[in-house]
N, C-alpha and C positions, 0 to 999 in steps of 0.2 A: 562416351558419348560427346563432350566436350574437343576428345582431339580431335573427331573426324571433326567437327564444324569451327574449327582452325585452320585445316587442310583443306578443308568445304565450302561449297556458296550453295544455297538452298536454291538457286533458279536451276540450277545442277538434275535440282530429281522435282521440278514443278511439271513439266511432258508426263510424271509417274505418281501422281493426284488424284484424286476423283471431287468435283464440285459438291458441296455435300446440304443438307439444309439442317439449322437448326433454328431455334422459336426456343427465348427466351424468354421465358414469362418472370417477370415480378412478384415477389409475397404482398397481398393483397393489403391494406392500410386502413381502420377502421379511420371514421373523419369524428371529432369532435366540433364545437360549435361553442364557442366564448364570449365576453360583449366585451370589446373597449370602448375608453372617453375617445372619442375624432381626431385627436390631438397629441390621441395615442399613437392611434392609426399615423397620422403623419410623423413622428419619433421615431417610432416602426420599417418606416416607409425611407425617410430620406438618411438611417445609420443602415439600413439592406442595400440601398443603392451604392452609397459609399464603397462597402463590401463586394458589390457586384451581384448582389443576387438577388431573389424574390423574398420580399417581408414575409411571405408564409418559409420558404425553409430556412430564413434568419430568424423566427419561434420555434419551428421544429427544433434544431440544433442548439437554441441555446434550452428550451428544454430538453432536449435528450445530455447536455451538459451539466444540468443540474438533476438531476437524477442520475447518473455517472456517478458524480459529484456527493452523489444522499445513501449511495449502493456501499 
């Protein structure tokens, strides 16, 4: 197969393709709620902004890292 693509371009075959409808479903996630001090939330938001993330994504990432290290 590699040899084919080294000598051919996909555009040669594009006219022979059909449009397909694809549906991707993300696995459902459970929601949790916990309380933090306002200053802790502000620190989270600042760190997340520096990393280009939402603070909820940052918290989720940290929890996953901790769970992985504890396994």
